[in-house]
SELOMI-172245 format. One record per atom (N, C-alpha, C, O): residue number from 1; residue in three letters; atom name; x, y, z. Coordinates in steps of 0.2 Angstrom, whole numbers, plus 5000, padded with zeros to 4 digits. Example, Ala and Ser with C-alpha at 12.3 -4.5 7.8 and 13.67 -1.06 7.14 Angstrom:
// residues 2
[rec 1 "ALA" "N" [5066 4972 5039]]
[rec 1 "ALA" "CA" [5062 4978 5039]]
[rec 1 "ALA" "C" [5066 4984 5039]]
[rec 1 "ALA" "O" [5071 4983 5042]]
[rec 2 "SER" "N" [5064 4989 5035]]
[rec 2 "SER" "CA" [5068 4995 5036]]
[rec 2 "SER" "C" [5064 5000 5039]]
[rec 2 "SER" "O" [5067 5006 5040]]
// end
This chain:
// residues 120
[rec 1 "MET" "N" [4550 4803 4895]]
[rec 1 "MET" "CA" [4548 4803 4901]]
[rec 1 "MET" "C" [4544 4812 4901]]
[rec 1 "MET" "O" [4539 4815 4900]]
[rec 2 "VAL" "N" [4551 4814 4903]]
[rec 2 "VAL" "CA" [4557 4819 4907]]
[rec 2 "VAL" "C" [4549 4826 4901]]
[rec 2 "VAL" "O" [4545 4830 4903]]
[rec 3 "ALA" "N" [4551 4824 4896]]
[rec 3 "ALA" "CA" [4550 4829 4895]]
[rec 3 "ALA" "C" [4544 4831 4890]]
[rec 3 "ALA" "O" [4544 4836 4886]]
[rec 4 "THR" "N" [4539 4825 4891]]
[rec 4 "THR" "CA" [4535 4822 4890]]
[rec 4 "THR" "C" [4532 4828 4894]]
[rec 4 "THR" "O" [4528 4832 4892]]
[rec 5 "PHE" "N" [4533 4828 4901]]
[rec 5 "PHE" "CA" [4530 4830 4908]]
[rec 5 "PHE" "C" [4531 4838 4909]]
[rec 5 "PHE" "O" [4527 4842 4912]]
[rec 6 "LEU" "N" [4537 4840 4906]]
[rec 6 "LEU" "CA" [4540 4848 4905]]
[rec 6 "LEU" "C" [4535 4852 4899]]
[rec 6 "LEU" "O" [4532 4857 4899]]
[rec 7 "ALA" "N" [4535 4846 4893]]
[rec 7 "ALA" "CA" [4529 4849 4888]]
[rec 7 "ALA" "C" [4523 4851 4892]]
[rec 7 "ALA" "O" [4523 4857 4893]]
[rec 8 "LEU" "N" [4520 4848 4894]]
[rec 8 "LEU" "CA" [4513 4847 4898]]
[rec 8 "LEU" "C" [4511 4852 4902]]
[rec 8 "LEU" "O" [4505 4854 4902]]
[rec 9 "ILE" "N" [4519 4856 4906]]
[rec 9 "ILE" "CA" [4519 4859 4910]]
[rec 9 "ILE" "C" [4518 4866 4908]]
[rec 9 "ILE" "O" [4513 4870 4910]]
[rec 10 "VAL" "N" [4524 4867 4904]]
[rec 10 "VAL" "CA" [4525 4873 4896]]
[rec 10 "VAL" "C" [4521 4874 4894]]
[rec 10 "VAL" "O" [4518 4880 4895]]
[rec 11 "LYS" "N" [4516 4868 4889]]
[rec 11 "LYS" "CA" [4513 4870 4887]]
[rec 11 "LYS" "C" [4508 4876 4888]]
[rec 11 "LYS" "O" [4508 4880 4883]]
[rec 12 "GLU" "N" [4506 4876 4891]]
[rec 12 "GLU" "CA" [4502 4881 4898]]
[rec 12 "GLU" "C" [4503 4889 4894]]
[rec 12 "GLU" "O" [4499 4892 4891]]
[rec 13 "GLN" "N" [4510 4890 4896]]
[rec 13 "GLN" "CA" [4512 4895 4894]]
[rec 13 "GLN" "C" [4518 4899 4887]]
[rec 13 "GLN" "O" [4519 4904 4885]]
[rec 14 "LYS" "N" [4521 4894 4887]]
[rec 14 "LYS" "CA" [4524 4893 4880]]
[rec 14 "LYS" "C" [4522 4887 4877]]
[rec 14 "LYS" "O" [4525 4882 4879]]
[rec 15 "PRO" "N" [4517 4888 4872]]
[rec 15 "PRO" "CA" [4517 4882 4868]]
[rec 15 "PRO" "C" [4520 4882 4861]]
[rec 15 "PRO" "O" [4517 4879 4857]]
[rec 16 "ASN" "N" [4524 4884 4860]]
[rec 16 "ASN" "CA" [4530 4885 4855]]
[rec 16 "ASN" "C" [4535 4885 4858]]
[rec 16 "ASN" "O" [4539 4883 4854]]
[rec 17 "PHE" "N" [4538 4886 4865]]
[rec 17 "PHE" "CA" [4543 4881 4867]]
[rec 17 "PHE" "C" [4543 4872 4867]]
[rec 17 "PHE" "O" [4548 4868 4866]]
[rec 18 "ALA" "N" [4536 4872 4869]]
[rec 18 "ALA" "CA" [4533 4866 4871]]
[rec 18 "ALA" "C" [4535 4863 4867]]
[rec 18 "ALA" "O" [4540 4860 4868]]
[rec 19 "PHE" "N" [4533 4864 4860]]
[rec 19 "PHE" "CA" [4533 4859 4854]]
[rec 19 "PHE" "C" [4540 4858 4853]]
[rec 19 "PHE" "O" [4544 4853 4852]]
[rec 20 "LEU" "N" [4542 4865 4853]]
[rec 20 "LEU" "CA" [4552 4864 4850]]
[rec 20 "LEU" "C" [4555 4859 4855]]
[rec 20 "LEU" "O" [4559 4854 4855]]
[rec 21 "LEU" "N" [4552 4860 4859]]
[rec 21 "LEU" "CA" [4556 4854 4865]]
[rec 21 "LEU" "C" [4552 4846 4865]]
[rec 21 "LEU" "O" [4556 4842 4868]]
[rec 22 "ILE" "N" [4548 4844 4862]]
[rec 22 "ILE" "CA" [4546 4840 4858]]
[rec 22 "ILE" "C" [4548 4837 4853]]
[rec 22 "ILE" "O" [4547 4831 4852]]
[rec 23 "VAL" "N" [4550 4842 4849]]
[rec 23 "VAL" "CA" [4555 4839 4841]]
[rec 23 "VAL" "C" [4561 4838 4842]]
[rec 23 "VAL" "O" [4564 4833 4840]]
[rec 24 "PHE" "N" [4564 4844 4847]]
[rec 24 "PHE" "CA" [4571 4841 4850]]
[rec 24 "PHE" "C" [4571 4838 4853]]
[rec 24 "PHE" "O" [4576 4834 4853]]
[rec 25 "THR" "N" [4568 4835 4858]]
[rec 25 "THR" "CA" [4568 4827 4861]]
[rec 25 "THR" "C" [4566 4822 4856]]
[rec 25 "THR" "O" [4569 4816 4856]]
[rec 26 "GLY" "N" [4562 4822 4852]]
[rec 26 "GLY" "CA" [4562 4816 4845]]
[rec 26 "GLY" "C" [4568 4816 4843]]
[rec 26 "GLY" "O" [4570 4810 4843]]
[rec 27 "CYS" "N" [4571 4822 4841]]
[rec 27 "CYS" "CA" [4579 4820 4837]]
[rec 27 "CYS" "C" [4582 4816 4842]]
[rec 27 "CYS" "O" [4584 4810 4844]]
[rec 28 "THR" "N" [4582 4822 4844]]
[rec 28 "THR" "CA" [4590 4817 4851]]
[rec 28 "THR" "C" [4588 4811 4853]]
[rec 28 "THR" "O" [4592 4808 4857]]
[rec 29 "ILE" "N" [4582 4808 4851]]
[rec 29 "ILE" "CA" [4582 4800 4854]]
[rec 29 "ILE" "C" [4582 4797 4848]]
[rec 29 "ILE" "O" [4583 4791 4848]]
[rec 30 "PHE" "N" [4582 4801 4841]]
[rec 30 "PHE" "CA" [4581 4796 4834]]
[rec 30 "PHE" "C" [4589 4794 4834]]
[rec 30 "PHE" "O" [4591 4788 4832]]
[rec 31 "LEU" "N" [4596 4802 4836]]
[rec 31 "LEU" "CA" [4601 4802 4836]]
[rec 31 "LEU" "C" [4606 4797 4839]]
[rec 31 "LEU" "O" [4612 4796 4837]]
[rec 32 "PHE" "N" [4602 4795 4845]]
[rec 32 "PHE" "CA" [4606 4790 4850]]
[rec 32 "PHE" "C" [4605 4785 4846]]
[rec 32 "PHE" "O" [4610 4781 4845]]
[rec 33 "LEU" "N" [4599 4784 4843]]
[rec 33 "LEU" "CA" [4598 4777 4841]]
[rec 33 "LEU" "C" [4600 4774 4833]]
[rec 33 "LEU" "O" [4598 4769 4830]]
[rec 34 "ILE" "N" [4606 4781 4831]]
[rec 34 "ILE" "CA" [4607 4777 4824]]
[rec 34 "ILE" "C" [4612 4774 4824]]
[rec 34 "ILE" "O" [4614 4773 4818]]
[rec 35 "ASP" "N" [4616 4771 4829]]
[rec 35 "ASP" "CA" [4622 4766 4832]]
[rec 35 "ASP" "C" [4618 4759 4829]]
[rec 35 "ASP" "O" [4619 4757 4824]]
[rec 36 "GLN" "N" [4611 4756 4835]]
[rec 36 "GLN" "CA" [4609 4752 4833]]
[rec 36 "GLN" "C" [4606 4750 4827]]
[rec 36 "GLN" "O" [4606 4745 4825]]
[rec 37 "ILE" "N" [4603 4758 4824]]
[rec 37 "ILE" "CA" [4602 4756 4816]]
[rec 37 "ILE" "C" [4606 4753 4811]]
[rec 37 "ILE" "O" [4605 4748 4808]]
[rec 38 "TYR" "N" [4612 4757 4811]]
[rec 38 "TYR" "CA" [4616 4754 4806]]
[rec 38 "TYR" "C" [4619 4746 4810]]
[rec 38 "TYR" "O" [4621 4742 4806]]
[rec 39 "SER" "N" [4620 4746 4815]]
[rec 39 "SER" "CA" [4620 4739 4815]]
[rec 39 "SER" "C" [4615 4734 4812]]
[rec 39 "SER" "O" [4616 4731 4808]]
[rec 40 "ILE" "N" [4609 4735 4815]]
[rec 40 "ILE" "CA" [4603 4732 4811]]
[rec 40 "ILE" "C" [4604 4731 4803]]
[rec 40 "ILE" "O" [4603 4726 4800]]
[rec 41 "ILE" "N" [4605 4738 4800]]
[rec 41 "ILE" "CA" [4606 4740 4792]]
[rec 41 "ILE" "C" [4610 4732 4789]]
[rec 41 "ILE" "O" [4608 4727 4786]]
[rec 42 "HIS" "N" [4618 4733 4792]]
[rec 42 "HIS" "CA" [4623 4730 4792]]
[rec 42 "HIS" "C" [4623 4721 4792]]
[rec 42 "HIS" "O" [4625 4717 4788]]
[rec 43 "MET" "N" [4620 4720 4798]]
[rec 43 "MET" "CA" [4617 4714 4800]]
[rec 43 "MET" "C" [4612 4711 4793]]
[rec 43 "MET" "O" [4615 4707 4790]]
[rec 44 "ILE" "N" [4605 4714 4792]]
[rec 44 "ILE" "CA" [4604 4713 4785]]
[rec 44 "ILE" "C" [4605 4714 4779]]
[rec 44 "ILE" "O" [4601 4713 4774]]
[rec 45 "GLU" "N" [4611 4716 4778]]
[rec 45 "GLU" "CA" [4616 4715 4772]]
[rec 45 "GLU" "C" [4620 4709 4774]]
[rec 45 "GLU" "O" [4620 4705 4770]]
[rec 46 "LYS" "N" [4623 4708 4777]]
[rec 46 "LYS" "CA" [4627 4702 4778]]
[rec 46 "LYS" "C" [4623 4697 4777]]
[rec 46 "LYS" "O" [4624 4693 4773]]
[rec 47 "LEU" "N" [4615 4697 4781]]
[rec 47 "LEU" "CA" [4614 4689 4781]]
[rec 47 "LEU" "C" [4611 4690 4771]]
[rec 47 "LEU" "O" [4610 4685 4767]]
[rec 48 "ALA" "N" [4611 4695 4770]]
[rec 48 "ALA" "CA" [4606 4694 4761]]
[rec 48 "ALA" "C" [4615 4690 4756]]
[rec 48 "ALA" "O" [4617 4687 4752]]
[rec 49 "ALA" "N" [4618 4694 4761]]
[rec 49 "ALA" "CA" [4626 4693 4755]]
[rec 49 "ALA" "C" [4627 4684 4756]]
[rec 49 "ALA" "O" [4629 4680 4752]]
[rec 50 "ASN" "N" [4625 4682 4761]]
[rec 50 "ASN" "CA" [4626 4673 4764]]
[rec 50 "ASN" "C" [4623 4672 4760]]
[rec 50 "ASN" "O" [4625 4669 4756]]
[rec 51 "ALA" "N" [4615 4674 4758]]
[rec 51 "ALA" "CA" [4609 4669 4756]]
[rec 51 "ALA" "C" [4611 4671 4747]]
[rec 51 "ALA" "O" [4607 4668 4743]]
[rec 52 "ASN" "N" [4615 4675 4744]]
[rec 52 "ASN" "CA" [4614 4677 4739]]
[rec 52 "ASN" "C" [4610 4680 4735]]
[rec 52 "ASN" "O" [4608 4679 4729]]
[rec 53 "VAL" "N" [4608 4686 4741]]
[rec 53 "VAL" "CA" [4603 4690 4740]]
[rec 53 "VAL" "C" [4604 4694 4734]]
[rec 53 "VAL" "O" [4610 4697 4733]]
[rec 54 "ASN" "N" [4599 4696 4728]]
[rec 54 "ASN" "CA" [4601 4706 4725]]
[rec 54 "ASN" "C" [4601 4709 4731]]
[rec 54 "ASN" "O" [4597 4711 4735]]
[rec 55 "MET" "N" [4609 4711 4729]]
[rec 55 "MET" "CA" [4607 4720 4737]]
[rec 55 "MET" "C" [4603 4723 4732]]
[rec 55 "MET" "O" [4603 4717 4731]]
[rec 56 "VAL" "N" [4600 4725 4730]]
[rec 56 "VAL" "CA" [4597 4728 4725]]
[rec 56 "VAL" "C" [4589 4729 4728]]
[rec 56 "VAL" "O" [4585 4734 4729]]
[rec 57 "TYR" "N" [4588 4723 4728]]
[rec 57 "TYR" "CA" [4581 4721 4734]]
[rec 57 "TYR" "C" [4581 4723 4740]]
[rec 57 "TYR" "O" [4576 4726 4743]]
[rec 58 "VAL" "N" [4589 4722 4743]]
[rec 58 "VAL" "CA" [4590 4722 4751]]
[rec 58 "VAL" "C" [4589 4728 4750]]
[rec 58 "VAL" "O" [4584 4730 4753]]
[rec 59 "GLU" "N" [4595 4735 4745]]
[rec 59 "GLU" "CA" [4595 4741 4746]]
[rec 59 "GLU" "C" [4587 4745 4746]]
[rec 59 "GLU" "O" [4586 4749 4750]]
[rec 60 "THR" "N" [4583 4743 4743]]
[rec 60 "THR" "CA" [4576 4743 4741]]
[rec 60 "THR" "C" [4568 4746 4746]]
[rec 60 "THR" "O" [4564 4750 4747]]
[rec 61 "ILE" "N" [4571 4738 4750]]
[rec 61 "ILE" "CA" [4568 4735 4753]]
[rec 61 "ILE" "C" [4572 4739 4763]]
[rec 61 "ILE" "O" [4570 4738 4768]]
[rec 62 "LEU" "N" [4576 4743 4760]]
[rec 62 "LEU" "CA" [4579 4746 4767]]
[rec 62 "LEU" "C" [4576 4753 4767]]
[rec 62 "LEU" "O" [4574 4756 4772]]
[rec 63 "LYS" "N" [4576 4756 4759]]
[rec 63 "LYS" "CA" [4574 4764 4760]]
[rec 63 "LYS" "C" [4567 4762 4761]]
[rec 63 "LYS" "O" [4565 4765 4766]]
[rec 64 "ILE" "N" [4563 4758 4758]]
[rec 64 "ILE" "CA" [4556 4759 4760]]
[rec 64 "ILE" "C" [4554 4758 4766]]
[rec 64 "ILE" "O" [4549 4760 4768]]
[rec 65 "ILE" "N" [4560 4755 4770]]
[rec 65 "ILE" "CA" [4556 4755 4778]]
[rec 65 "ILE" "C" [4559 4761 4778]]
[rec 65 "ILE" "O" [4555 4765 4779]]
[rec 66 "GLY" "N" [4565 4764 4778]]
[rec 66 "GLY" "CA" [4567 4771 4781]]
[rec 66 "GLY" "C" [4562 4777 4779]]
[rec 66 "GLY" "O" [4561 4783 4782]]
[rec 67 "ILE" "N" [4558 4775 4771]]
[rec 67 "ILE" "CA" [4552 4779 4770]]
[rec 67 "ILE" "C" [4547 4780 4777]]
[rec 67 "ILE" "O" [4547 4785 4780]]
[rec 68 "ALA" "N" [4544 4775 4778]]
[rec 68 "ALA" "CA" [4540 4772 4781]]
[rec 68 "ALA" "C" [4541 4776 4789]]
[rec 68 "ALA" "O" [4536 4777 4793]]
[rec 69 "TYR" "N" [4548 4776 4791]]
[rec 69 "TYR" "CA" [4547 4778 4798]]
[rec 69 "TYR" "C" [4550 4786 4798]]
[rec 69 "TYR" "O" [4551 4790 4803]]
[rec 70 "ILE" "N" [4553 4788 4790]]
[rec 70 "ILE" "CA" [4553 4796 4792]]
[rec 70 "ILE" "C" [4546 4801 4790]]
[rec 70 "ILE" "O" [4545 4807 4791]]
[rec 71 "ALA" "N" [4542 4796 4785]]
[rec 71 "ALA" "CA" [4535 4797 4784]]
[rec 71 "ALA" "C" [4529 4797 4793]]
[rec 71 "ALA" "O" [4525 4801 4796]]
[rec 72 "GLU" "N" [4531 4792 4795]]
[rec 72 "GLU" "CA" [4529 4792 4802]]
[rec 72 "GLU" "C" [4532 4796 4807]]
[rec 72 "GLU" "O" [4529 4797 4812]]
[rec 73 "PHE" "N" [4539 4799 4806]]
[rec 73 "PHE" "CA" [4541 4804 4812]]
[rec 73 "PHE" "C" [4539 4812 4810]]
[rec 73 "PHE" "O" [4538 4816 4814]]
[rec 74 "ALA" "N" [4538 4812 4804]]
[rec 74 "ALA" "CA" [4536 4819 4800]]
[rec 74 "ALA" "C" [4528 4821 4802]]
[rec 74 "ALA" "O" [4526 4827 4803]]
[rec 75 "SER" "N" [4525 4812 4801]]
[rec 75 "SER" "CA" [4518 4815 4802]]
[rec 75 "SER" "C" [4516 4816 4807]]
[rec 75 "SER" "O" [4511 4820 4807]]
[rec 76 "HIS" "N" [4519 4812 4814]]
[rec 76 "HIS" "CA" [4520 4815 4820]]
[rec 76 "HIS" "C" [4521 4821 4825]]
[rec 76 "HIS" "O" [4518 4823 4830]]
[rec 77 "ILE" "N" [4526 4823 4821]]
[rec 77 "ILE" "CA" [4527 4829 4822]]
[rec 77 "ILE" "C" [4522 4838 4820]]
[rec 77 "ILE" "O" [4521 4844 4822]]
[rec 78 "THR" "N" [4519 4834 4813]]
[rec 78 "THR" "CA" [4515 4839 4811]]
[rec 78 "THR" "C" [4509 4839 4814]]
[rec 78 "THR" "O" [4506 4844 4816]]
[rec 79 "LYS" "N" [4505 4831 4816]]
[rec 79 "LYS" "CA" [4500 4833 4821]]
[rec 79 "LYS" "C" [4501 4836 4827]]
[rec 79 "LYS" "O" [4496 4839 4830]]
[rec 80 "ASP" "N" [4509 4837 4831]]
[rec 80 "ASP" "CA" [4509 4839 4835]]
[rec 80 "ASP" "C" [4511 4845 4834]]
[rec 80 "ASP" "O" [4515 4847 4838]]
[rec 81 "ALA" "N" [4511 4850 4830]]
[rec 81 "ALA" "CA" [4511 4856 4827]]
[rec 81 "ALA" "C" [4503 4860 4828]]
[rec 81 "ALA" "O" [4501 4866 4828]]
[rec 82 "GLY" "N" [4497 4853 4828]]
[rec 82 "GLY" "CA" [4492 4855 4828]]
[rec 82 "GLY" "C" [4488 4856 4818]]
[rec 82 "GLY" "O" [4484 4860 4816]]
[rec 83 "GLN" "N" [4491 4851 4816]]
[rec 83 "GLN" "CA" [4490 4852 4810]]
[rec 83 "GLN" "C" [4489 4848 4805]]
[rec 83 "GLN" "O" [4492 4848 4799]]
[rec 84 "GLY" "N" [4483 4844 4807]]
[rec 84 "GLY" "CA" [4482 4836 4807]]
[rec 84 "GLY" "C" [4480 4834 4801]]
[rec 84 "GLY" "O" [4481 4828 4799]]
[rec 85 "ALA" "N" [4477 4839 4797]]
[rec 85 "ALA" "CA" [4477 4838 4789]]
[rec 85 "ALA" "C" [4481 4838 4785]]
[rec 85 "ALA" "O" [4480 4835 4780]]
[rec 86 "LEU" "N" [4489 4841 4787]]
[rec 86 "LEU" "CA" [4493 4842 4783]]
[rec 86 "LEU" "C" [4497 4834 4783]]
[rec 86 "LEU" "O" [4500 4831 4778]]
[rec 87 "ALA" "N" [4497 4831 4791]]
[rec 87 "ALA" "CA" [4499 4826 4794]]
[rec 87 "ALA" "C" [4497 4821 4789]]
[rec 87 "ALA" "O" [4501 4817 4786]]
[rec 88 "ALA" "N" [4490 4821 4788]]
[rec 88 "ALA" "CA" [4487 4817 4783]]
[rec 88 "ALA" "C" [4489 4817 4776]]
[rec 88 "ALA" "O" [4487 4813 4773]]
[rec 89 "LYS" "N" [4494 4822 4773]]
[rec 89 "LYS" "CA" [4497 4822 4768]]
[rec 89 "LYS" "C" [4502 4818 4767]]
[rec 89 "LYS" "O" [4503 4814 4764]]
[rec 90 "VAL" "N" [4507 4821 4772]]
[rec 90 "VAL" "CA" [4515 4819 4772]]
[rec 90 "VAL" "C" [4512 4809 4772]]
[rec 90 "VAL" "O" [4515 4805 4768]]
[rec 91 "GLU" "N" [4507 4807 4777]]
[rec 91 "GLU" "CA" [4506 4799 4775]]
[rec 91 "GLU" "C" [4505 4797 4769]]
[rec 91 "GLU" "O" [4507 4792 4766]]
[rec 92 "LEU" "N" [4502 4803 4766]]
[rec 92 "LEU" "CA" [4497 4799 4759]]
[rec 92 "LEU" "C" [4508 4799 4755]]
[rec 92 "LEU" "O" [4511 4794 4753]]
[rec 93 "ALA" "N" [4509 4805 4755]]
[rec 93 "ALA" "CA" [4513 4804 4751]]
[rec 93 "ALA" "C" [4521 4799 4755]]
[rec 93 "ALA" "O" [4527 4798 4753]]
[rec 94 "GLY" "N" [4519 4798 4758]]
[rec 94 "GLY" "CA" [4524 4792 4760]]
[rec 94 "GLY" "C" [4523 4786 4759]]
[rec 94 "GLY" "O" [4528 4781 4758]]
[rec 95 "LYS" "N" [4517 4785 4758]]
[rec 95 "LYS" "CA" [4514 4778 4756]]
[rec 95 "LYS" "C" [4515 4777 4749]]
[rec 95 "LYS" "O" [4517 4772 4746]]
[rec 96 "ILE" "N" [4513 4783 4746]]
[rec 96 "ILE" "CA" [4515 4782 4737]]
[rec 96 "ILE" "C" [4524 4783 4736]]
[rec 96 "ILE" "O" [4526 4780 4731]]
[rec 97 "LEU" "N" [4526 4786 4741]]
[rec 97 "LEU" "CA" [4533 4784 4738]]
[rec 97 "LEU" "C" [4534 4777 4739]]
[rec 97 "LEU" "O" [4537 4773 4734]]
[rec 98 "ILE" "N" [4532 4774 4747]]
[rec 98 "ILE" "CA" [4535 4766 4747]]
[rec 98 "ILE" "C" [4531 4763 4740]]
[rec 98 "ILE" "O" [4534 4759 4738]]
[rec 99 "LEU" "N" [4526 4764 4737]]
[rec 99 "LEU" "CA" [4522 4758 4732]]
[rec 99 "LEU" "C" [4525 4762 4726]]
[rec 99 "LEU" "O" [4523 4759 4720]]
[rec 100 "ALA" "N" [4529 4768 4725]]
[rec 100 "ALA" "CA" [4534 4768 4718]]
[rec 100 "ALA" "C" [4540 4764 4719]]
[rec 100 "ALA" "O" [4544 4762 4715]]
[rec 101 "MET" "N" [4541 4764 4724]]
[rec 101 "MET" "CA" [4548 4759 4725]]
[rec 101 "MET" "C" [4549 4752 4726]]
[rec 101 "MET" "O" [4554 4748 4725]]
[rec 102 "ALA" "N" [4541 4752 4729]]
[rec 102 "ALA" "CA" [4540 4743 4727]]
[rec 102 "ALA" "C" [4537 4742 4721]]
[rec 102 "ALA" "O" [4536 4736 4721]]
[rec 103 "VAL" "N" [4536 4744 4716]]
[rec 103 "VAL" "CA" [4534 4741 4709]]
[rec 103 "VAL" "C" [4541 4737 4708]]
[rec 103 "VAL" "O" [4541 4731 4707]]
[rec 104 "PRO" "N" [4546 4739 4707]]
[rec 104 "PRO" "CA" [4550 4734 4702]]
[rec 104 "PRO" "C" [4552 4725 4706]]
[rec 104 "PRO" "O" [4553 4719 4704]]
[rec 105 "ILE" "N" [4551 4728 4710]]
[rec 105 "ILE" "CA" [4552 4719 4718]]
[rec 105 "ILE" "C" [4543 4718 4716]]
[rec 105 "ILE" "O" [4541 4712 4716]]
[rec 106 "LEU" "N" [4539 4723 4715]]
[rec 106 "LEU" "CA" [4531 4716 4712]]
[rec 106 "LEU" "C" [4532 4714 4707]]
[rec 106 "LEU" "O" [4530 4709 4704]]
[rec 107 "THR" "N" [4536 4719 4703]]
[rec 107 "THR" "CA" [4536 4716 4696]]
[rec 107 "THR" "C" [4542 4710 4693]]
[rec 107 "THR" "O" [4542 4708 4687]]
[rec 108 "VAL" "N" [4544 4709 4696]]
[rec 108 "VAL" "CA" [4550 4703 4699]]
[rec 108 "VAL" "C" [4548 4697 4699]]
[rec 108 "VAL" "O" [4549 4692 4695]]
[rec 109 "MET" "N" [4544 4698 4706]]
[rec 109 "MET" "CA" [4539 4692 4709]]
[rec 109 "MET" "C" [4536 4691 4705]]
[rec 109 "MET" "O" [4538 4686 4702]]
[rec 110 "ILE" "N" [4531 4696 4703]]
[rec 110 "ILE" "CA" [4525 4693 4696]]
[rec 110 "ILE" "C" [4527 4690 4689]]
[rec 110 "ILE" "O" [4524 4687 4685]]
[rec 111 "GLU" "N" [4535 4692 4689]]
[rec 111 "GLU" "CA" [4536 4688 4681]]
[rec 111 "GLU" "C" [4541 4679 4682]]
[rec 111 "GLU" "O" [4544 4676 4678]]
[rec 112 "THR" "N" [4541 4679 4688]]
[rec 112 "THR" "CA" [4544 4672 4695]]
[rec 112 "THR" "C" [4540 4667 4694]]
[rec 112 "THR" "O" [4541 4661 4692]]
[rec 113 "ILE" "N" [4533 4672 4697]]
[rec 113 "ILE" "CA" [4529 4666 4698]]
[rec 113 "ILE" "C" [4527 4664 4689]]
[rec 113 "ILE" "O" [4528 4659 4687]]
[rec 114 "ILE" "N" [4526 4670 4685]]
[rec 114 "ILE" "CA" [4524 4668 4678]]
[rec 114 "ILE" "C" [4526 4661 4676]]
[rec 114 "ILE" "O" [4523 4656 4674]]
[rec 115 "ASN" "N" [4534 4662 4678]]
[rec 115 "ASN" "CA" [4540 4659 4674]]
[rec 115 "ASN" "C" [4537 4650 4677]]
[rec 115 "ASN" "O" [4536 4645 4674]]
[rec 116 "MET" "N" [4535 4652 4683]]
[rec 116 "MET" "CA" [4537 4645 4687]]
[rec 116 "MET" "C" [4530 4639 4685]]
[rec 116 "MET" "O" [4529 4633 4685]]
[rec 117 "ILE" "N" [4525 4643 4682]]
[rec 117 "ILE" "CA" [4519 4639 4681]]
[rec 117 "ILE" "C" [4519 4637 4671]]
[rec 117 "ILE" "O" [4521 4639 4665]]
[rec 118 "PRO" "N" [4517 4633 4674]]
[rec 118 "PRO" "CA" [4518 4626 4666]]
[rec 118 "PRO" "C" [4514 4627 4662]]
[rec 118 "PRO" "O" [4508 4626 4664]]
[rec 119 "THR" "N" [4517 4631 4656]]
[rec 119 "THR" "CA" [4511 4630 4648]]
[rec 119 "THR" "C" [4511 4625 4648]]
[rec 119 "THR" "O" [4515 4621 4652]]
[rec 120 "GLY" "N" [4508 4624 4644]]
[rec 120 "GLY" "CA" [4504 4616 4643]]
[rec 120 "GLY" "C" [4499 4614 4637]]
[rec 120 "GLY" "O" [4497 4608 4637]]
// end
């Protein structure tokens, strides 16, 4: 909140400095959250191991979640820089990467469902 108020005050005099302040603050918040993110990932991996889930799928899902967060973060920074059109392209790229990573999981799910259907 303090950074937001500072950025609003500084933006009138030095817009570039205000933008850098917001980017720095966002990165600092992310760095403070790394320990929590690591704990969550470790907990999910432990749960998956206990449930005998193939770790390839868990890792893929975690990568998809990471791509979503990074794409959103990059998009917001790009919007803050006044580049709305570029922000939309960043979001689109993130969505395409997510879809590309999800295809193998979707394929396995569809194959499993097809194998469950009785032929007759």
